[in-house]
C-alpha positions in Angstrom: -91.2 -209.9 52.3 -89.1 -206.8 52.6 -87.0 -207.8 49.6 -90.1 -208.4 47.6 -91.6 -205.4 48.1 -88.7 -203.4 47.5 -87.7 -205.3 44.1 -91.6 -204.6 43.3 -91.0 -201.3 43.7 -87.2 -200.6 42.3 -89.2 -202.7 39.2 -92.1 -200.0 39.1 -89.7 -196.9 39.2 -88.2 -198.5 36.1 -91.7 -198.5 34.2 -91.0 -194.5 35.0 -87.6 -194.0 33.8 -86.4 -193.2 37.5 -83.0 -194.7 38.1 -82.7 -196.5 41.3 -80.1 -197.9 43.6 -80.5 -201.4 45.4 -79.4 -204.0 46.9 -75.9 -203.6 48.6 -75.8 -205.0 52.4 -79.7 -204.5 52.7 -81.8 -205.5 49.7 -84.8 -204.2 51.0 -83.7 -200.6 50.5 -84.1 -198.6 47.4 -81.9 -195.4 47.2 -83.3 -192.5 44.5 -81.2 -189.0 44.3 -83.4 -186.0 43.3 -82.7 -182.8 42.0 -84.3 -179.7 43.6 -84.8 -176.2 42.6 -82.9 -174.5 44.8 -79.7 -176.1 43.4 -79.2 -178.8 45.8 -80.1 -182.6 45.6 -82.2 -184.9 47.9 -80.8 -188.5 48.7 -84.1 -190.6 49.0 -83.5 -193.5 50.7 -86.7 -196.3 50.6 -86.4 -198.7 53.8 -88.8 -201.4 53.6 -89.4 -203.1 57.3 -88.8 -206.9 57.5 -91.2 -207.4 60.2 -94.0 -205.4 58.9 -95.8 -204.3 55.8 -94.5 -200.6 56.2 -91.5 -198.5 54.6 -89.6 -195.2 56.1 -88.8 -193.0 53.8 -86.1 -190.8 54.4 -84.9 -187.9 52.7 -81.3 -186.1 53.4 -78.3 -184.9 51.9 -79.9 -181.5 50.8 -78.6 -179.4 54.1 -76.4 -179.7 56.9 -77.0 -177.4 59.5 -73.9 -175.6 60.9 -73.1 -176.7 64.6 -73.8 -173.0 65.6 -77.0 -172.8 64.3 -78.4 -176.3 65.8 -80.8 -174.0 67.9 -82.5 -172.6 64.4 -82.3 -176.0 63.1 -84.4 -177.3 65.7 -86.9 -174.5 65.7 -87.0 -174.7 61.7 -88.0 -178.7 62.4 -90.8 -177.4 64.9 -92.3 -175.0 62.7 -92.2 -177.1 59.6 -93.7 -180.6 61.9 -96.7 -178.2 63.3 -97.8 -176.7 59.9 -97.0 -180.2 57.5 -99.0 -183.3 57.1 -97.6 -186.7 56.8 -93.6 -186.0 57.0 -91.6 -185.5 59.9 -88.4 -183.3 59.9 -85.6 -182.9 62.5 -81.5 -182.5 62.8 -79.5 -185.5 62.9 -77.4 -185.8 65.7 -74.6 -187.2 64.3 -73.5 -185.0 61.3 -76.4 -182.4 61.8 -78.2 -183.0 58.6 -81.4 -182.3 58.2 -83.5 -185.3 57.4 -87.4 -185.7 56.3 -89.2 -189.0 56.9 -92.1 -190.0 55.6 -94.1 -193.7 56.8 -96.4 -195.7 55.0 -97.9 -198.8 55.0 -97.1 -200.9 51.5 -97.1 -204.2 50.2 -95.6 -205.9 47.0 -99.0 -205.3 44.8 -99.5 -201.3 45.9 -95.9 -200.1 47.0 -95.4 -198.5 43.5 -97.7 -195.5 43.5 -97.9 -195.1 47.5 -93.9 -195.0 47.6 -93.9 -192.8 44.1 -96.7 -190.6 45.7 -94.9 -190.4 49.1 -91.5 -189.5 47.4 -93.0 -186.6 45.4 -94.3 -185.5 48.4 -91.2 -185.0 50.2 -89.7 -183.4 47.1 -92.3 -180.8 46.9 -92.5 -180.1 50.1 -88.2 -179.5 49.7 -88.8 -177.1 46.8 -91.3 -175.3 48.4 -89.6 -175.0 52.3 -85.9 -175.3 51.2 -85.3 -171.6 50.9 -87.6 -170.6 54.0 -85.2 -172.9 56.0 -81.9 -171.6 54.5 -83.3 -168.3 55.5 -84.4 -169.4 59.2 -80.7 -171.3 59.6 -79.1 -167.5 58.8 -77.3 -168.9 55.5 -78.6 -166.7 53.3 
């Protein structure tokens, strides 16, 4: 089921002229790279669940938290999580990257608009908050 939904979403992106990567080891993944306003880019990975009709959309690669600024990174995530709806921010513990996630229920029939809306919500939120996060981390 997940492979069918991922294929339907990749086809939907194709109709919007949005380049994506699919396949690899996991056929139920769709990856899109999006450029943010602040000269950064975010890799957005759509992970379609094999067990349920759902997708986890993960945005990463846009900002690394310096190891000596982890406490500020955790505080920034807490602030964002308390103020924003639908998305969750966290600091990845393996490489200290800031990550944003969005979970949704989808089917092959409705995955295009739902996943696209969620992805654009992530991009819009990052465009609005990127400079503020960098400022909170003492990077600017």
